[in-house]
KEGUSE-828552 format. One record per residue (C-alpha): residue number from 1; y, z, x. Coordinates in steps of 0.05 Angstrom, whole numbers, plus 5000, padded with zeros to 4 digits. Layout:
N
<rec pos="NUM" py="Y" pz="Z" px="X"/>
...
This chain:
342
<rec pos="1" py="4392" pz="8025" px="1790"/>
<rec pos="2" py="4449" pz="8043" px="1744"/>
<rec pos="3" py="4503" pz="7992" px="1730"/>
<rec pos="4" py="4555" pz="8034" px="1767"/>
<rec pos="5" py="4513" pz="8032" px="1831"/>
<rec pos="6" py="4510" pz="7956" px="1831"/>
<rec pos="7" py="4547" pz="7916" px="1884"/>
<rec pos="8" py="4579" pz="7871" px="1832"/>
<rec pos="9" py="4605" pz="7930" px="1791"/>
<rec pos="10" py="4634" pz="7962" px="1853"/>
<rec pos="11" py="4669" pz="7898" px="1872"/>
<rec pos="12" py="4696" pz="7888" px="1802"/>
<rec pos="13" py="4725" pz="7958" px="1804"/>
<rec pos="14" py="4767" pz="7941" px="1865"/>
<rec pos="15" py="4793" pz="7872" px="1846"/>
<rec pos="16" py="4825" pz="7838" px="1786"/>
<rec pos="17" py="4783" pz="7775" px="1798"/>
<rec pos="18" py="4724" pz="7752" px="1839"/>
<rec pos="19" py="4709" pz="7682" px="1864"/>
<rec pos="20" py="4639" pz="7658" px="1850"/>
<rec pos="21" py="4607" pz="7597" px="1883"/>
<rec pos="22" py="4605" pz="7523" px="1864"/>
<rec pos="23" py="4550" pz="7472" px="1854"/>
<rec pos="24" py="4479" pz="7478" px="1880"/>
<rec pos="25" py="4451" pz="7410" px="1862"/>
<rec pos="26" py="4511" pz="7371" px="1888"/>
<rec pos="27" py="4505" pz="7404" px="1957"/>
<rec pos="28" py="4429" pz="7397" px="1960"/>
<rec pos="29" py="4432" pz="7323" px="1943"/>
<rec pos="30" py="4482" pz="7315" px="1999"/>
<rec pos="31" py="4431" pz="7348" px="2045"/>
<rec pos="32" py="4377" pz="7299" px="2026"/>
<rec pos="33" py="4343" pz="7326" px="1964"/>
<rec pos="34" py="4315" pz="7269" px="1923"/>
<rec pos="35" py="4321" pz="7262" px="1848"/>
<rec pos="36" py="4259" pz="7292" px="1815"/>
<rec pos="37" py="4243" pz="7340" px="1872"/>
<rec pos="38" py="4241" pz="7415" px="1860"/>
<rec pos="39" py="4299" pz="7447" px="1898"/>
<rec pos="40" py="4262" pz="7513" px="1900"/>
<rec pos="41" py="4208" pz="7485" px="1946"/>
<rec pos="42" py="4263" pz="7479" px="1999"/>
<rec pos="43" py="4265" pz="7555" px="2003"/>
<rec pos="44" py="4201" pz="7552" px="2044"/>
<rec pos="45" py="4202" pz="7479" px="2068"/>
<rec pos="46" py="4275" pz="7477" px="2092"/>
<rec pos="47" py="4302" pz="7548" px="2096"/>
<rec pos="48" py="4355" pz="7526" px="2146"/>
<rec pos="49" py="4385" pz="7480" px="2093"/>
<rec pos="50" py="4385" pz="7535" px="2041"/>
<rec pos="51" py="4419" pz="7582" px="2090"/>
<rec pos="52" py="4472" pz="7528" px="2100"/>
<rec pos="53" py="4478" pz="7520" px="2024"/>
<rec pos="54" py="4495" pz="7594" px="2017"/>
<rec pos="55" py="4541" pz="7596" px="2078"/>
<rec pos="56" py="4585" pz="7541" px="2048"/>
<rec pos="57" py="4616" pz="7583" px="1992"/>
<rec pos="58" py="4616" pz="7647" px="2033"/>
<rec pos="59" py="4657" pz="7613" px="2087"/>
<rec pos="60" py="4702" pz="7584" px="2033"/>
<rec pos="61" py="4718" pz="7654" px="2007"/>
<rec pos="62" py="4668" pz="7665" px="1951"/>
<rec pos="63" py="4652" pz="7737" px="1933"/>
<rec pos="64" py="4588" pz="7718" px="1896"/>
<rec pos="65" py="4538" pz="7663" px="1907"/>
<rec pos="66" py="4477" pz="7642" px="1867"/>
<rec pos="67" py="4408" pz="7634" px="1898"/>
<rec pos="68" py="4369" pz="7569" px="1899"/>
<rec pos="69" py="4323" pz="7590" px="1842"/>
<rec pos="70" py="4353" pz="7558" px="1780"/>
<rec pos="71" py="4287" pz="7524" px="1762"/>
<rec pos="72" py="4243" pz="7579" px="1791"/>
<rec pos="73" py="4205" pz="7598" px="1728"/>
<rec pos="74" py="4133" pz="7581" px="1715"/>
<rec pos="75" py="4149" pz="7529" px="1662"/>
<rec pos="76" py="4195" pz="7489" px="1707"/>
<rec pos="77" py="4153" pz="7497" px="1770"/>
<rec pos="78" py="4092" pz="7474" px="1732"/>
<rec pos="79" py="4122" pz="7404" px="1732"/>
<rec pos="80" py="4111" pz="7405" px="1808"/>
<rec pos="81" py="4044" pz="7442" px="1807"/>
<rec pos="82" py="4079" pz="7501" px="1837"/>
<rec pos="83" py="4073" pz="7552" px="1781"/>
<rec pos="84" py="4029" pz="7599" px="1823"/>
<rec pos="85" py="4087" pz="7605" px="1872"/>
<rec pos="86" py="4140" pz="7635" px="1825"/>
<rec pos="87" py="4144" pz="7702" px="1860"/>
<rec pos="88" py="4142" pz="7673" px="1930"/>
<rec pos="89" py="4195" pz="7620" px="1920"/>
<rec pos="90" py="4243" pz="7667" px="1885"/>
<rec pos="91" py="4233" pz="7722" px="1936"/>
<rec pos="92" py="4248" pz="7673" px="1992"/>
<rec pos="93" py="4310" pz="7647" px="1956"/>
<rec pos="94" py="4337" pz="7718" px="1953"/>
<rec pos="95" py="4316" pz="7737" px="2024"/>
<rec pos="96" py="4355" pz="7679" px="2054"/>
<rec pos="97" py="4414" pz="7699" px="2010"/>
<rec pos="98" py="4410" pz="7771" px="2032"/>
<rec pos="99" py="4412" pz="7749" px="2105"/>
<rec pos="100" py="4475" pz="7708" px="2093"/>
<rec pos="101" py="4510" pz="7762" px="2052"/>
<rec pos="102" py="4495" pz="7817" px="2102"/>
<rec pos="103" py="4524" pz="7775" px="2159"/>
<rec pos="104" py="4588" pz="7759" px="2121"/>
<rec pos="105" py="4628" pz="7818" px="2148"/>
<rec pos="106" py="4654" pz="7835" px="2078"/>
<rec pos="107" py="4622" pz="7852" px="2010"/>
<rec pos="108" py="4587" pz="7790" px="1982"/>
<rec pos="109" py="4542" pz="7793" px="1921"/>
<rec pos="110" py="4475" pz="7756" px="1921"/>
<rec pos="111" py="4462" pz="7733" px="1849"/>
<rec pos="112" py="4391" pz="7711" px="1832"/>
<rec pos="113" py="4398" pz="7647" px="1792"/>
<rec pos="114" py="4353" pz="7641" px="1731"/>
<rec pos="115" py="4359" pz="7577" px="1690"/>
<rec pos="116" py="4326" pz="7559" px="1623"/>
<rec pos="117" py="4251" pz="7549" px="1618"/>
<rec pos="118" py="4260" pz="7478" px="1593"/>
<rec pos="119" py="4218" pz="7494" px="1532"/>
<rec pos="120" py="4243" pz="7503" px="1461"/>
<rec pos="121" py="4226" pz="7570" px="1431"/>
<rec pos="122" py="4191" pz="7585" px="1366"/>
<rec pos="123" py="4198" pz="7572" px="1308"/>
<rec pos="124" py="4230" pz="7504" px="1326"/>
<rec pos="125" py="4189" pz="7495" px="1389"/>
<rec pos="126" py="4124" pz="7522" px="1418"/>
<rec pos="127" py="4147" pz="7575" px="1468"/>
<rec pos="128" py="4134" pz="7645" px="1442"/>
<rec pos="129" py="4181" pz="7703" px="1454"/>
<rec pos="130" py="4128" pz="7741" px="1492"/>
<rec pos="131" py="4114" pz="7682" px="1538"/>
<rec pos="132" py="4187" pz="7672" px="1552"/>
<rec pos="133" py="4196" pz="7746" px="1569"/>
<rec pos="134" py="4137" pz="7742" px="1615"/>
<rec pos="135" py="4165" pz="7681" px="1652"/>
<rec pos="136" py="4233" pz="7713" px="1662"/>
<rec pos="137" py="4202" pz="7779" px="1683"/>
<rec pos="138" py="4159" pz="7744" px="1736"/>
<rec pos="139" py="4219" pz="7708" px="1765"/>
<rec pos="140" py="4262" pz="7771" px="1762"/>
<rec pos="141" py="4210" pz="7810" px="1803"/>
<rec pos="142" py="4211" pz="7757" px="1858"/>
<rec pos="143" py="4287" pz="7757" px="1862"/>
<rec pos="144" py="4288" pz="7833" px="1862"/>
<rec pos="145" py="4237" pz="7836" px="1919"/>
<rec pos="146" py="4279" pz="7788" px="1960"/>
<rec pos="147" py="4341" pz="7833" px="1955"/>
<rec pos="148" py="4384" pz="7801" px="1901"/>
<rec pos="149" py="4441" pz="7848" px="1879"/>
<rec pos="150" py="4443" pz="7821" px="1808"/>
<rec pos="151" py="4406" pz="7769" px="1767"/>
<rec pos="152" py="4445" pz="7711" px="1738"/>
<rec pos="153" py="4419" pz="7676" px="1676"/>
<rec pos="154" py="4456" pz="7609" px="1669"/>
<rec pos="155" py="4461" pz="7545" px="1629"/>
<rec pos="156" py="4426" pz="7575" px="1568"/>
<rec pos="157" py="4433" pz="7540" px="1500"/>
<rec pos="158" py="4391" pz="7583" px="1453"/>
<rec pos="159" py="4406" pz="7656" px="1438"/>
<rec pos="160" py="4332" pz="7669" px="1431"/>
<rec pos="161" py="4322" pz="7649" px="1503"/>
<rec pos="162" py="4380" pz="7693" px="1527"/>
<rec pos="163" py="4348" pz="7751" px="1490"/>
<rec pos="164" py="4281" pz="7738" px="1523"/>
<rec pos="165" py="4314" pz="7734" px="1591"/>
<rec pos="166" py="4349" pz="7801" px="1580"/>
<rec pos="167" py="4283" pz="7833" px="1561"/>
<rec pos="168" py="4246" pz="7804" px="1621"/>
<rec pos="169" py="4302" pz="7828" px="1668"/>
<rec pos="170" py="4300" pz="7897" px="1636"/>
<rec pos="171" py="4226" pz="7902" px="1654"/>
<rec pos="172" py="4245" pz="7890" px="1726"/>
<rec pos="173" py="4299" pz="7943" px="1722"/>
<rec pos="174" py="4354" pz="7896" px="1746"/>
<rec pos="175" py="4427" pz="7888" px="1727"/>
<rec pos="176" py="4446" pz="7818" px="1705"/>
<rec pos="177" py="4499" pz="7769" px="1682"/>
<rec pos="178" py="4490" pz="7712" px="1632"/>
<rec pos="179" py="4525" pz="7646" px="1617"/>
<rec pos="180" py="4513" pz="7593" px="1565"/>
<rec pos="181" py="4532" pz="7520" px="1568"/>
<rec pos="182" py="4579" pz="7495" px="1513"/>
<rec pos="183" py="4578" pz="7420" px="1511"/>
<rec pos="184" py="4580" pz="7394" px="1439"/>
<rec pos="185" py="4646" pz="7406" px="1404"/>
<rec pos="186" py="4651" pz="7476" px="1431"/>
<rec pos="187" py="4579" pz="7493" px="1417"/>
<rec pos="188" py="4516" pz="7499" px="1458"/>
<rec pos="189" py="4461" pz="7447" px="1446"/>
<rec pos="190" py="4430" pz="7497" px="1397"/>
<rec pos="191" py="4495" pz="7507" px="1358"/>
<rec pos="192" py="4521" pz="7572" px="1387"/>
<rec pos="193" py="4596" pz="7583" px="1388"/>
<rec pos="194" py="4636" pz="7625" px="1436"/>
<rec pos="195" py="4647" pz="7678" px="1382"/>
<rec pos="196" py="4573" pz="7681" px="1366"/>
<rec pos="197" py="4557" pz="7691" px="1439"/>
<rec pos="198" py="4603" pz="7751" px="1443"/>
<rec pos="199" py="4568" pz="7782" px="1384"/>
<rec pos="200" py="4499" pz="7771" px="1414"/>
<rec pos="201" py="4514" pz="7794" px="1484"/>
<rec pos="202" py="4547" pz="7858" px="1462"/>
<rec pos="203" py="4488" pz="7875" px="1416"/>
<rec pos="204" py="4434" pz="7866" px="1469"/>
<rec pos="205" py="4397" pz="7929" px="1487"/>
<rec pos="206" py="4400" pz="7912" px="1561"/>
<rec pos="207" py="4472" pz="7889" px="1565"/>
<rec pos="208" py="4497" pz="7844" px="1620"/>
<rec pos="209" py="4549" pz="7867" px="1671"/>
<rec pos="210" py="4589" pz="7804" px="1653"/>
<rec pos="211" py="4579" pz="7741" px="1612"/>
<rec pos="212" py="4612" pz="7675" px="1598"/>
<rec pos="213" py="4605" pz="7600" px="1603"/>
<rec pos="214" py="4584" pz="7550" px="1656"/>
<rec pos="215" py="4576" pz="7475" px="1663"/>
<rec pos="216" py="4589" pz="7439" px="1596"/>
<rec pos="217" py="4635" pz="7379" px="1595"/>
<rec pos="218" py="4699" pz="7390" px="1635"/>
<rec pos="219" py="4743" pz="7447" px="1658"/>
<rec pos="220" py="4790" pz="7440" px="1598"/>
<rec pos="221" py="4733" pz="7449" px="1548"/>
<rec pos="222" py="4706" pz="7508" px="1586"/>
<rec pos="223" py="4772" pz="7544" px="1586"/>
<rec pos="224" py="4778" pz="7534" px="1511"/>
<rec pos="225" py="4711" pz="7568" px="1506"/>
<rec pos="226" py="4735" pz="7625" px="1550"/>
<rec pos="227" py="4794" pz="7635" px="1503"/>
<rec pos="228" py="4743" pz="7640" px="1447"/>
<rec pos="229" py="4712" pz="7701" px="1481"/>
<rec pos="230" py="4776" pz="7740" px="1468"/>
<rec pos="231" py="4740" pz="7795" px="1429"/>
<rec pos="232" py="4693" pz="7812" px="1486"/>
<rec pos="233" py="4693" pz="7881" px="1518"/>
<rec pos="234" py="4651" pz="7861" px="1577"/>
<rec pos="235" py="4679" pz="7823" px="1638"/>
<rec pos="236" py="4681" pz="7748" px="1629"/>
<rec pos="237" py="4654" pz="7692" px="1673"/>
<rec pos="238" py="4682" pz="7621" px="1678"/>
<rec pos="239" py="4644" pz="7569" px="1719"/>
<rec pos="240" py="4669" pz="7500" px="1702"/>
<rec pos="241" py="4650" pz="7432" px="1728"/>
<rec pos="242" py="4695" pz="7396" px="1778"/>
<rec pos="243" py="4723" pz="7347" px="1729"/>
<rec pos="244" py="4684" pz="7296" px="1689"/>
<rec pos="245" py="4620" pz="7262" px="1713"/>
<rec pos="246" py="4626" pz="7188" px="1729"/>
<rec pos="247" py="4570" pz="7141" px="1749"/>
<rec pos="248" py="4587" pz="7104" px="1812"/>
<rec pos="249" py="4543" pz="7065" px="1861"/>
<rec pos="250" py="4479" pz="7096" px="1834"/>
<rec pos="251" py="4505" pz="7167" px="1838"/>
<rec pos="252" py="4538" pz="7217" px="1791"/>
<rec pos="253" py="4607" pz="7234" px="1818"/>
<rec pos="254" py="4654" pz="7288" px="1791"/>
<rec pos="255" py="4726" pz="7267" px="1791"/>
<rec pos="256" py="4758" pz="7336" px="1796"/>
<rec pos="257" py="4801" pz="7343" px="1859"/>
<rec pos="258" py="4809" pz="7409" px="1897"/>
<rec pos="259" py="4880" pz="7413" px="1869"/>
<rec pos="260" py="4854" pz="7407" px="1798"/>
<rec pos="261" py="4803" pz="7461" px="1809"/>
<rec pos="262" py="4857" pz="7506" px="1839"/>
<rec pos="263" py="4896" pz="7498" px="1774"/>
<rec pos="264" py="4832" pz="7511" px="1734"/>
<rec pos="265" py="4818" pz="7576" px="1773"/>
<rec pos="266" py="4887" pz="7604" px="1759"/>
<rec pos="267" py="4884" pz="7585" px="1685"/>
<rec pos="268" py="4814" pz="7616" px="1680"/>
<rec pos="269" py="4841" pz="7681" px="1708"/>
<rec pos="270" py="4900" pz="7679" px="1660"/>
<rec pos="271" py="4853" pz="7664" px="1602"/>
<rec pos="272" py="4817" pz="7729" px="1616"/>
<rec pos="273" py="4760" pz="7712" px="1663"/>
<rec pos="274" py="4745" pz="7763" px="1717"/>
<rec pos="275" py="4692" pz="7722" px="1753"/>
<rec pos="276" py="4714" pz="7650" px="1767"/>
<rec pos="277" py="4674" pz="7595" px="1800"/>
<rec pos="278" py="4654" pz="7523" px="1795"/>
<rec pos="279" py="4592" pz="7487" px="1771"/>
<rec pos="280" py="4571" pz="7414" px="1780"/>
<rec pos="281" py="4610" pz="7376" px="1832"/>
<rec pos="282" py="4645" pz="7438" px="1860"/>
<rec pos="283" py="4643" pz="7438" px="1936"/>
<rec pos="284" py="4665" pz="7490" px="1988"/>
<rec pos="285" py="4730" pz="7449" px="1994"/>
<rec pos="286" py="4744" pz="7460" px="1920"/>
<rec pos="287" py="4728" pz="7534" px="1929"/>
<rec pos="288" py="4777" pz="7542" px="1987"/>
<rec pos="289" py="4833" pz="7514" px="1944"/>
<rec pos="290" py="4812" pz="7559" px="1886"/>
<rec pos="291" py="4813" pz="7621" px="1929"/>
<rec pos="292" py="4882" pz="7604" px="1957"/>
<rec pos="293" py="4910" pz="7592" px="1888"/>
<rec pos="294" py="4882" pz="7657" px="1861"/>
<rec pos="295" py="4911" pz="7696" px="1919"/>
<rec pos="296" py="4980" pz="7664" px="1919"/>
<rec pos="297" py="4997" pz="7647" px="1846"/>
<rec pos="298" py="5021" pz="7704" px="1803"/>
<rec pos="299" py="4990" pz="7715" px="1734"/>
<rec pos="300" py="5027" pz="7678" px="1680"/>
<rec pos="301" py="5000" pz="7704" px="1614"/>
<rec pos="302" py="4945" pz="7674" px="1570"/>
<rec pos="303" py="4951" pz="7598" px="1571"/>
<rec pos="304" py="4960" pz="7557" px="1509"/>
<rec pos="305" py="4915" pz="7498" px="1493"/>
<rec pos="306" py="4973" pz="7453" px="1510"/>
<rec pos="307" py="4982" pz="7484" px="1578"/>
<rec pos="308" py="4908" pz="7475" px="1592"/>
<rec pos="309" py="4908" pz="7401" px="1574"/>
<rec pos="310" py="4973" pz="7389" px="1612"/>
<rec pos="311" py="4942" pz="7417" px="1675"/>
<rec pos="312" py="4870" pz="7394" px="1669"/>
<rec pos="313" py="4866" pz="7337" px="1619"/>
<rec pos="314" py="4847" pz="7332" px="1546"/>
<rec pos="315" py="4789" pz="7363" px="1508"/>
<rec pos="316" py="4726" pz="7323" px="1493"/>
<rec pos="317" py="4730" pz="7342" px="1419"/>
<rec pos="318" py="4782" pz="7368" px="1370"/>
<rec pos="319" py="4740" pz="7428" px="1351"/>
<rec pos="320" py="4724" pz="7489" px="1393"/>
<rec pos="321" py="4665" pz="7504" px="1348"/>
<rec pos="322" py="4694" pz="7566" px="1316"/>
<rec pos="323" py="4728" pz="7530" px="1259"/>
<rec pos="324" py="4664" pz="7507" px="1225"/>
<rec pos="325" py="4676" pz="7435" px="1245"/>
<rec pos="326" py="4642" pz="7387" px="1292"/>
<rec pos="327" py="4569" pz="7370" px="1308"/>
<rec pos="328" py="4520" pz="7426" px="1293"/>
<rec pos="329" py="4567" pz="7463" px="1247"/>
<rec pos="330" py="4522" pz="7459" px="1186"/>
<rec pos="331" py="4462" pz="7482" px="1226"/>
<rec pos="332" py="4501" pz="7539" px="1256"/>
<rec pos="333" py="4529" pz="7562" px="1189"/>
<rec pos="334" py="4459" pz="7561" px="1159"/>
<rec pos="335" py="4427" pz="7601" px="1215"/>
<rec pos="336" py="4486" pz="7633" px="1251"/>
<rec pos="337" py="4474" pz="7703" px="1225"/>
<rec pos="338" py="4403" pz="7704" px="1251"/>
<rec pos="339" py="4422" pz="7672" px="1317"/>
<rec pos="340" py="4481" pz="7717" px="1329"/>
<rec pos="341" py="4440" pz="7781" px="1328"/>
<rec pos="342" py="4396" pz="7806" px="1383"/>
């Protein structure tokens, strides 16, 4: 399938922005998932709940939703003795998604979620490039067989892992999108900055249809990262958390209101993002407010850092990672050239 034939590319060609979905884990915990359980097992054990999970954002106005397959690779499923079921669980995740999208009555993109392996790659860790490619390829084939329109690699920290994912997806012949999580002074856990991600993604042989950032700290930090993608030529993705996580009565609660996420969505669009959604804590109620804001508020030019903090709250660090300051800066300067290439 060429990139121009893809459902996501077609939708992007007709609209200035697309609304993605919100949180998966938040919704599943509300449905009864227990901490430590593998959400992917629900694709076969509780398909009715997964269908409801997907219907939430679609009914709230999302143009794209991610499948319940974030931890659906062999390394993550091995923790639950389910590694032989990679293909089956991913196929089922996408099949349920296909059913929901096809019944929506409008174009809705099924994005096959692919999270990190949970292993650290060589030479720092023990996961080889070949093994990582094989894991991502296996997962990609399952999602493809289930009818996913596009694959969606998310919450990645290491450029080596993003490269392996791109290669595994290429073997499956699928289009894809990719997001990294920037959570330490504007850097990923492995020291990647927004500018370095732009360099890597645009040099990949199997380029994504779009790329950007998800999760991280709060929506303010994420939008600062999106502004750091300003040199990108590919469409940008912004999927921020609904506020800041707070521990309350034994549960993690995100304090972002629907009104705050509506402000975030408009600022994300004005910062240059074409695909805008939420991550942790973002419910269908948040998404409804985001959709309404995007449809009713006129573009207002690229926001300043001051406008972002006035609307969404302060940043978690002074540095956005691109100024050579903050945690991980020395490591990134020492190895940035190697990590920025693909």
